[in-house]
N, C-alpha and C positions, 0 to 999 in steps of 0.2 A: 294661877291667875296672874302672878307677876311675870312669869315667863311669856304668857300670851301678850301682855302689854309691852314687854320688851321687844317682842317680834314685830308688833304693830308700829312701834316707834322706829325700829330699824327700817321697816318697809317705807314708812313715811319719809325718813331722811334720805333713803336711796331714791325715792321718787322725786323728792325735791332737788337732789343733786342732778338727776337726769334732766329735769326741767331747766335748771340753771345752765347746764351744758348746751341744751337746745337753744336757749336764748343767746348764749355766747356765739354759737355757730351761726345763728340767724343774723346777729349783729355784724359779724365778719362778712357774711354773704351780702348783706345790705351795703356794706362799704364797697365791695367789689362791684355790685350791681350799679351803684352810683357812678362808678368810673367807666362802666360799659357804654359803648357808643349807641347801642340799639335801645337803651332805656329811654322811655318817653319823659318829657319834661315834667309832667305832673307826678310821675313816680319819683323822679329825682327830688322834687320839692317835698314830697311826703317823706322820703328817706332822709333828707336834710333835717327836717323837723324832728323825726324820730331819733336819729343819732345825736342831734343837738341836745334834745331833752335827756337822752340816755347819758351823755357825757357831761352835761352841765352840772355845776355844783349848786345851782339854784333850782329848787323844786317848786311845784305849784303849791304844795302844802309843806312847810318846813318839817324836817325829820324829828325835831325835838318835841313836836306835838305827839303825845302818846297815841299809838295805834294808827291814827289818820295820817301821820307823817310818813309811815312806810306803806300805807294802803295805796296811796297814789302811785308809788313806784311799782307795787305788785299788780295793779290793775291797768294803769295808764300805759306803761312801757309795753307789755304784751299786746294791748289793743293797737297801739301805734305800729308795732311790728307787723301785726296781722293786716292792718290797713295797707301798709306799704307793700307787703307781699301780694295782696290782691291786685295791686296796680301794675305789677311787673309781668312781662311776658314769660310764659312757662319755660321756654328753652333758655332764656337769659338767666332765669333764676336757677335752673338746674346746673348750668355751666358755672355760675358763681358760687353755688353751694359746694360743688366739687372743689373749686379753688380754695374756698374757705376751709373745708375739711382737710385738704392737703396742708394748708398753712398751719392749722391747729396741730396736725400730726407732727409736722416738722418742728414746731416750737415745743411740743411735748418731749421730743427726743433731745432737744438742746437744754432741757431744764436741769440736767445733771450739772452743767457748769454753773447754773444759778445757785445751786447749793454750796458750791465752793466759795462763791462770792459772799454768800450769807455767813458762812463759817468764818471767813476772814474778817468780816465786819464785826461779828460778835466777839471774836478774839481781840480785835483792835480795841473795842470798848472795854473789855475785861482788863486789858493792859492799862488803858487810860485810867480806869477806876482804881486799879491796884496802886498805881503810882500817885494818884491824887490822894488816896487815903493815907498812903505812906508819908507823903509830904505834909498833910494836915496833922498827922500824929507827931511828926518831928517839930512842926511849928507850934502846936498847942501845948505839947507836953514837955518841951525843953525849957 
């Protein structure tokens, strides 16, 4: 029974990760479509609203409201993306999705350097905390 639930949870998490990757890809593609010359003005307006809402720190329903705060992000963002996609010519969308996929693949390969920066930042904070604690000990206990 527990094994069965564990497998269901794993499948749910993998499915959720795939949907998030899909939304990320579509967001990048919409940014490329917005810059494309053959995109109609009404599609550009829809993309502008979609990406503006996606990147905006201000939500329709604030996130601190339990359940409803995140529900608008889970429902509204995918609906806005779908609406924007429906307004875009098929060939433009395909071309921009390919660009977005290439961009995501190239950033994935360069993530190795990001780990080095993260390690350096953590190391810096460890050193700062160490010397701060050492200084406080000398100051308080002397």
